[in-house]
LUMKOLGU-717176 format. One line per field, with one value per atom (N, C-alpha, C): residue in three letters; atom name; z, x, y. Coordinates in steps of 0.001 Angstrom, whole numbers, padded with zeros to 6 digits. Last residue first. Layout:
BEGIN
type [ala / ...] $
atom [CA / ...] $
z [Z / ...] $
x [X / ...] $
y [Y / ...] $
***
This chain:
BEGIN
type [arg / arg / arg / gly / gly / gly / met / met / met / met / met / met / glu / glu / glu / asp / asp / asp / met / met / met / met / met / met / arg / arg / arg / asp / asp / asp / leu / leu / leu / ala / ala / ala / leu / leu / leu / glu / glu / glu / leu / leu / leu / lys / lys / lys / glu / glu / glu / pro / pro / pro / thr / thr / thr / glu / glu / glu / tyr / tyr / tyr / ala / ala / ala / gly / gly / gly / ser / ser / ser / ala / ala / ala / ile / ile / ile / gln / gln / gln / arg / arg / arg / arg / arg / arg / ile / ile / ile / glu / glu / glu / glu / glu / glu / val / val / val / lys / lys / lys / glu / glu / glu / his / his / his / arg / arg / arg / ile / ile / ile / glu / glu / glu / pro / pro / pro / leu / leu / leu / arg / arg / arg / ser / ser / ser / ile / ile / ile / gly / gly / gly / asp / asp / asp / leu / leu / leu / met / met / met / gln / gln / gln / gly / gly / gly / leu / leu / leu / pro / pro / pro / ser / ser / ser / ile / ile / ile / glu / glu / glu / val / val / val / his / his / his / asp / asp / asp / arg / arg / arg / pro / pro / pro / ala / ala / ala / gly / gly / gly / ala / ala / ala / his / his / his / val / val / val / thr / thr / thr / gln / gln / gln / gly / gly / gly / ala / ala / ala / asp / asp / asp / val / val / val / ser / ser / ser / phe / phe / phe / ala / ala / ala / ala / ala / ala / leu / leu / leu / arg / arg / arg / pro / pro / pro / tyr / tyr / tyr / ile / ile / ile / pro / pro / pro / gln / gln / gln / pro / pro / pro / gly / gly / gly / gln / gln / gln / thr / thr / thr / gly / gly / gly / gly / gly / gly / ala / ala / ala / gly / gly / gly / phe / phe / phe / ile / ile / ile / glu / glu / glu / met / met / met] $
atom [N / CA / C / N / CA / C / N / CA / C / N / CA / C / N / CA / C / N / CA / C / N / CA / C / N / CA / C / N / CA / C / N / CA / C / N / CA / C / N / CA / C / N / CA / C / N / CA / C / N / CA / C / N / CA / C / N / CA / C / N / CA / C / N / CA / C / N / CA / C / N / CA / C / N / CA / C / N / CA / C / N / CA / C / N / CA / C / N / CA / C / N / CA / C / N / CA / C / N / CA / C / N / CA / C / N / CA / C / N / CA / C / N / CA / C / N / CA / C / N / CA / C / N / CA / C / N / CA / C / N / CA / C / N / CA / C / N / CA / C / N / CA / C / N / CA / C / N / CA / C / N / CA / C / N / CA / C / N / CA / C / N / CA / C / N / CA / C / N / CA / C / N / CA / C / N / CA / C / N / CA / C / N / CA / C / N / CA / C / N / CA / C / N / CA / C / N / CA / C / N / CA / C / N / CA / C / N / CA / C / N / CA / C / N / CA / C / N / CA / C / N / CA / C / N / CA / C / N / CA / C / N / CA / C / N / CA / C / N / CA / C / N / CA / C / N / CA / C / N / CA / C / N / CA / C / N / CA / C / N / CA / C / N / CA / C / N / CA / C / N / CA / C / N / CA / C / N / CA / C / N / CA / C / N / CA / C / N / CA / C / N / CA / C / N / CA / C / N / CA / C / N / CA / C / N / CA / C / N / CA / C / N / CA / C / N / CA / C / N / CA / C / N / CA / C / N / CA / C] $
z [038896 / 039527 / 038930 / 038242 / 037346 / 037953 / 039577 / 040086 / 039230 / 038327 / 038188 / 038624 / 039168 / 037733 / 037535 / 041905 / 041411 / 039946 / 041868 / 042374 / 041895 / 040863 / 040127 / 040572 / 042899 / 041546 / 040715 / 045022 / 045119 / 043737 / 044001 / 044266 / 044357 / 043930 / 042695 / 042870 / 046670 / 045726 / 044418 / 047582 / 048085 / 047136 / 046254 / 045979 / 046434 / 047428 / 045988 / 045623 / 050108 / 049776 / 048284 / 049967 / 050390 / 050025 / 046886 / 048320 / 048698 / 044363 / 044932 / 046445 / 044056 / 043430 / 044100 / 044938 / 045734 / 045180 / 043461 / 044417 / 045260 / 041454 / 042799 / 043848 / 039266 / 039281 / 040685 / 039979 / 039869 / 039982 / 039829 / 041094 / 041087 / 037103 / 038115 / 039459 / 036004 / 035711 / 036732 / 036964 / 037447 / 037161 / 035477 / 036941 / 037524 / 032837 / 033276 / 034798 / 032897 / 032616 / 033113 / 033307 / 034303 / 034123 / 030934 / 032214 / 033308 / 028979 / 029044 / 030366 / 028755 / 029542 / 029832 / 025687 / 026718 / 027424 / 025108 / 024834 / 025997 / 025408 / 025592 / 025280 / 022767 / 024026 / 024168 / 020292 / 021227 / 022576 / 018986 / 018489 / 019423 / 020338 / 020546 / 020099 / 019266 / 020693 / 020993 / 016612 / 016917 / 018389 / 016967 / 016465 / 016724 / 017812 / 018700 / 018258 / 015529 / 016785 / 017748 / 013728 / 013474 / 014724 / 014964 / 014825 / 014585 / 014688 / 016023 / 015972 / 011946 / 012485 / 013895 / 011508 / 011772 / 012478 / 009030 / 010127 / 010272 / 007905 / 008029 / 009216 / 005530 / 006800 / 006805 / 004119 / 004125 / 005499 / 003662 / 004235 / 004095 / 002131 / 002283 / 002819 / 004128 / 002980 / 003195 / 006288 / 005570 / 004376 / 007166 / 007933 / 007176 / 004773 / 005339 / 006007 / 005394 / 004844 / 005540 / 004538 / 005462 / 004706 / 003984 / 003416 / 004399 / 005121 / 005382 / 004835 / 002504 / 003866 / 004020 / 000409 / 000594 / 002038 / -000160 / 000614 / 000826 / -002879 / -002020 / -001317 / -004936 / -003867 / -003029 / -008327 / -007224 / -006204 / -009217 / -009329 / -008123 / -009961 / -009119 / -009320 / -012831 / -011996 / -011217 / -012644 / -013229 / -012278 / -012625 / -011851 / -012483 / -014775 / -014153 / -013381 / -017700 / -016289 / -015722 / -020928 / -020034 / -018595 / -024040 / -022658 / -021812 / -026927 / -026236 / -024776 / -028192 / -027588 / -026875 / -029019 / -030044 / -029462 / -026585 / -027467 / -028465 / -025074 / -024776 / -025662 / -026057 / -024886 / -024581 / -029610 / -028372 / -027238 / -032502 / -031582 / -030322 / -035826 / -034469 / -033616 / -038611 / -037798 / -036399 / -041762 / -040346 / -039609] $
x [-036149 / -036286 / -035350 / -036083 / -036774 / -036980 / -034591 / -035951 / -036756 / -032151 / -032839 / -034296 / -031515 / -031709 / -032482 / -031217 / -032225 / -032544 / -029030 / -030325 / -031452 / -027050 / -027395 / -028770 / -026948 / -027355 / -027773 / -026013 / -027302 / -027818 / -023510 / -024542 / -025921 / -022243 / -022420 / -023506 / -022241 / -022958 / -023234 / -020541 / -021914 / -022776 / -018171 / -018816 / -020272 / -017634 / -017886 / -018576 / -017209 / -018273 / -018639 / -014966 / -016275 / -017430 / -013220 / -013413 / -014758 / -011139 / -012283 / -012308 / -008746 / -010016 / -011220 / -006271 / -006977 / -008367 / -004617 / -005509 / -006317 / -003097 / -002515 / -003392 / -004780 / -003476 / -002867 / -006879 / -007126 / -005804 / -005537 / -006121 / -006375 / -004880 / -003813 / -004334 / -007472 / -006562 / -005442 / -008312 / -008978 / -008118 / -006587 / -006561 / -007196 / -007402 / -006038 / -005929 / -010020 / -009795 / -008413 / -009484 / -010251 / -010024 / -008173 / -007471 / -008149 / -010158 / -008976 / -008223 / -013291 / -012365 / -011141 / -014946 / -014213 / -013261 / -017999 / -016586 / -015947 / -021192 / -020276 / -018841 / -023058 / -022327 / -021413 / -024164 / -024708 / -023987 / -023044 / -022718 / -023213 / -024256 / -022827 / -022468 / -026826 / -026603 / -025154 / -026254 / -026817 / -026615 / -025389 / -024446 / -024948 / -027813 / -026658 / -025655 / -029386 / -029793 / -028616 / -027934 / -028085 / -028488 / -028351 / -026992 / -027036 / -031134 / -030540 / -029110 / -032254 / -031753 / -031209 / -035175 / -033750 / -033286 / -037536 / -037102 / -035595 / -040084 / -038641 / -038369 / -042567 / -042229 / -040726 / -045077 / -043722 / -043441 / -048474 / -047457 / -046103 / -051713 / -050389 / -049378 / -054573 / -053713 / -052339 / -056189 / -055875 / -054959 / -056711 / -055770 / -055367 / -056811 / -057395 / -056346 / -056643 / -055897 / -056424 / -058817 / -058332 / -057584 / -058588 / -058758 / -058186 / -057857 / -059208 / -059469 / -055678 / -056133 / -057570 / -054772 / -055262 / -055708 / -051948 / -053177 / -053573 / -050326 / -050519 / -051854 / -048072 / -049024 / -049134 / -047420 / -047302 / -048395 / -046480 / -047405 / -047236 / -043128 / -044311 / -045190 / -041647 / -041876 / -043162 / -040264 / -041192 / -041375 / -036826 / -038061 / -039007 / -035076 / -035191 / -036499 / -036118 / -035711 / -035900 / -034745 / -035898 / -035417 / -033410 / -033216 / -034465 / -035447 / -034412 / -034297 / -037169 / -037735 / -036676 / -035742 / -036227 / -036792 / -033093 / -034113 / -034571 / -030982 / -032301 / -033400 / -028615 / -029195 / -030604 / -029191 / -028414 / -029176 / -029969 / -030275 / -029436 / -029485 / -029020 / -029286 / -031078 / -030866 / -030455 / -030447 / -030535 / -030234] $
y [-100945 / -099618 / -098638 / -103613 / -102690 / -101314 / -105379 / -105214 / -104214 / -105063 / -106355 / -106249 / -102488 / -102761 / -104063 / -102898 / -101959 / -102222 / -104667 / -105128 / -104213 / -102938 / -104146 / -104664 / -101024 / -100623 / -101832 / -102636 / -101941 / -101551 / -103404 / -104417 / -103775 / -100893 / -101667 / -102727 / -100250 / -099402 / -100147 / -102306 / -102194 / -101359 / -101633 / -102917 / -102894 / -099140 / -099223 / -100531 / -099942 / -098987 / -099058 / -101643 / -102178 / -101241 / -100924 / -100721 / -101325 / -101235 / -101950 / -101783 / -099667 / -099286 / -099941 / -100441 / -099437 / -099107 / -102044 / -102700 / -101730 / -101035 / -100962 / -101637 / -101425 / -102096 / -102096 / -099690 / -101138 / -101895 / -097220 / -097666 / -099173 / -097144 / -097129 / -097639 / -097099 / -098218 / -098296 / -094610 / -095834 / -097055 / -092958 / -092922 / -094187 / -093542 / -093873 / -093891 / -092503 / -093928 / -094347 / -089788 / -090539 / -092037 / -089154 / -088977 / -089794 / -089629 / -090491 / -090357 / -089669 / -088857 / -089724 / -089832 / -090577 / -089628 / -088018 / -088270 / -089026 / -089737 / -088604 / -089017 / -091322 / -091373 / -090163 / -091399 / -090410 / -090404 / -093518 / -092171 / -091080 / -095612 / -095359 / -093945 / -095456 / -095241 / -094918 / -096114 / -094802 / -094470 / -098727 / -097726 / -096314 / -099887 / -099882 / -098812 / -099535 / -098908 / -098820 / -101128 / -099701 / -098941 / -103609 / -103078 / -101575 / -103898 / -103780 / -103226 / -101777 / -103036 / -102828 / -100037 / -099894 / -101158 / -099581 / -100449 / -100291 / -097505 / -097693 / -098595 / -096984 / -097638 / -097888 / -094880 / -095420 / -095999 / -095904 / -095034 / -095702 / -095837 / -096444 / -095429 / -094981 / -094702 / -095332 / -095207 / -096432 / -096228 / -092660 / -093482 / -094734 / -090013 / -091217 / -092094 / -086663 / -087788 / -089028 / -083964 / -084986 / -086058 / -080481 / -081811 / -082833 / -078103 / -078591 / -079976 / -077311 / -077009 / -077466 / -080094 / -078732 / -078545 / -081852 / -081864 / -080424 / -083489 / -082331 / -082480 / -084975 / -085230 / -083975 / -085813 / -084856 / -085140 / -089115 / -087995 / -087087 / -090036 / -090141 / -088915 / -091459 / -090289 / -090473 / -094760 / -093789 / -092602 / -095423 / -095410 / -094394 / -095047 / -096373 / -096474 / -093255 / -093297 / -094707 / -094010 / -093920 / -093935 / -092895 / -093326 / -093090 / -093802 / -093049 / -093507 / -095490 / -094279 / -093440 / -097692 / -096772 / -095487 / -098003 / -098552 / -097507 / -097157 / -096618 / -097181 / -098137 / -098801 / -098329 / -097521 / -097562 / -098237 / -099531 / -098446 / -098619 / -100234 / -100534 / -099304 / -101695 / -100507 / -100934 / -103058 / -103304 / -102004] $
***
């Protein structure tokens, strides 16, 4: 009786077969119907990418606004009017 390792009688084999080399010579066209790779990014991945692109948090500014909110000085009629205008613009697609 002969016992061979995990590679069987031909020895170890790659998990994925090697792909043939692909090259396009100058002047040669690539057909539109040729198979192409396709990547889909999940909504969570898109959200995380957006978060990673956000600017740094300005902690001093956040603390100042928190103090203003706590003292009741943050919400002024002008700020509320501006917020309403921006909300209406967003809802109207402007």
